[in-house]
N, C-alpha and C positions, 0 to 999 in steps of 0.2 A: 865641860860645862853641863850642868844638870839643872832641870827645872822640876821642883818637887810639887806634887799635888797632895791632896789629903791622904790618899791611899797608896799611890804608886810613884815610881821614879821614871822619868823620861830621859833617854839618851839619844842625842842627835846622831844620825847615820854617819856623818863625816868624822865622828869621834869614836866610833866603835873599833875595837881591836879584837884579834883572835883571843877567845877565852872569856870575853865579856858576857855577863849574864844580863839579858835584855828583857824588860817588861814595860809595856806601854802601848800607846795608840799610834798607828801609822796609816798612811793612805795606801790602800790596796790598788796598785796600778795595773796589775794583771794577775790572773790566776788560771791555771790549767790543770785539770784532773788527768793523771797519768797512771800507768801501771809499772811497777818495778819488774825486774827480771824474774822474780819468784811469784809474780802474779798478784802482788798486793797493791792496793790503790795508794797513791800519794798525791799531794798537791804541790805543784811548782808555782811559786809566787814571786812577784817583784813588789817590794815595799818601798815607799817613798816618804820623804819629809822635805822641809824647806832647804835642806843642805844636800840632798842627793837621793840616790836609790840603792837598793841592795837586793840581790836574789835571795830566795829562801826556799826551804823544803819542809813540808809537813808530812812526815812518814806515817804509813799505816792510817791514812785518813780518807774515809769514804765520803765525807761531806759533813754538814750541808753547804759550807762555803765553796763557791766555784766561780766560773767565768761570769755568771750573772751578777756577781757582787763587785766586779771591777769598778773602781771609782769610789767605793765605800771606805769608811774608816773602820779599821779592825783593831782589836786589842790582841796583843800577842805576848807570849812568854817563851823565851828560847835562849840559845847560846850561839855566839858568833864563832864560826869555824872557817877554815881555809879550804878552798876547793879549786884546783888548777890555778893556783897563784892569786886568787881573788877571795875576798871575804864573802861569806854568805851566812844566813841565819838558819840554824836548825831549830825549827819551831816545835815546842812541846805542846802548847795550847794556843788555839786561835778561836776568836768569835767576833761577831759584829760589835762594834762599840755601842754603848748606850749612855743614857744621861748620868750614870753613876761614875763615868770614867774621867770627867773633869779635864778634858784636853783642850788646847788652844788651837784653833784652825790656823793661826799664823805660824805655828810650829810645823805644820804639815805641808804648806805650799809657799812658794816665793811671795814676799810681801814688799810693797813699795817702800823705799828708803825715805819716808817722810814722817813728820809728826801729824798723825791723822786728825787729832782734835784741832790743832792750830790751823791746818789746811782747810778743814771743814768750816771753821769760823771765818777764815778769809774768803772762802767761796761765797758764803752767805752774805758777807759784807758787800761783795760785788753786786749781788742781786739787789741789795738794799739801795745801791747808788743809781739804779736805773730810774731815770726821771719820767719817762713816758709811762702813764698809768696802765695802759693796755699791755705793754711789754712786761712791766713789773708784775702785773696780775698773773700772766701766763707763767712766768718764771717761779713766782711764789707757789702757784698750784702744782707745778712740776716737782718742786723741792718737797712740798708737803706729801705728795703721793709717792714719789720715787727716791726720797732722800736717802734712805738706808742703802738702796742699790748704788746710788751715786757715790756714797762713802766707801762701799766695800768691794764691788765687783771689779774685775780686770777691765781695761779699756778695749782689749781685743783678745782673741784666742791665740794669736801669734803676732809676730812682726813688731808691735810696740806696746809697752806697758801691759804685758800679759801676766800680771801678778795681782795678788790681793791689794785692794785700794788703788789699782792702776788707773781707773777712770777718774777718781778724784785727783790724783797727781797730774794726769794729762789735761783735764779740764782747767785746773788752776793754772797750769803753765800757759795754756792758751789764753786764759783770761788776763794774765799778766802781760802777755804780748799784745792783746787787743787793747788793753787800757793804755799801754805805751803808745801804740799807733794812733789811738783816738786823740791823745794829747798832742802828738806831733802834727796831725792833720785835722785839727779841730774845725777848720773852715769848710772841709768837704765831707767829713765823716760824722754820721749820726751816732754818737757814742752809745745812746740807749739801745739802738738797734744792733750795733756791733756786740755789745756786752751780752744782750739777750740771745742773739744768734749763736754766740760762742758758748754760752751756758747751755743752750738747748741742743747743740750740734750732736 
């Protein structure tokens, strides 16, 4: 599986095989500057995308990329080789990615298994069904100010929904449960308060 951009070809890590020529943008999960046995500097790296990680080496490389760039997106060109039974990338060229690289963030990190647009529309529909004007106003203001974050960020760093669009997936799931419970116990539950509280939690 390949995704083509205007200038370059991207290969997912879980599809790489020994001998493959690789060129594209990946997440730099870690980078350590080291010295080889002959005293030359090299960079030991771990690259990642939404399918996994792979070790890499940039030989005869004094910088500028190093540990301070961990977490950045880098563009690399190299070849997949085998080292001690595992694949690794021997990198010929590396630099920080820029606006000309045309990469998709969803290719680099795990992403929620949802239709983002449909989920976002459904979440906003719940906000529109809040009858209490004060609760409705608070939710509307929150979505106007933080809507892009609600759509895109993970719900947590770990434990649950720790992937792109995770907060949207989690919040919508909670809203569905809240709406169901509000209908089941309509005599004792203030639906507007429950929906608003769930949306804001």
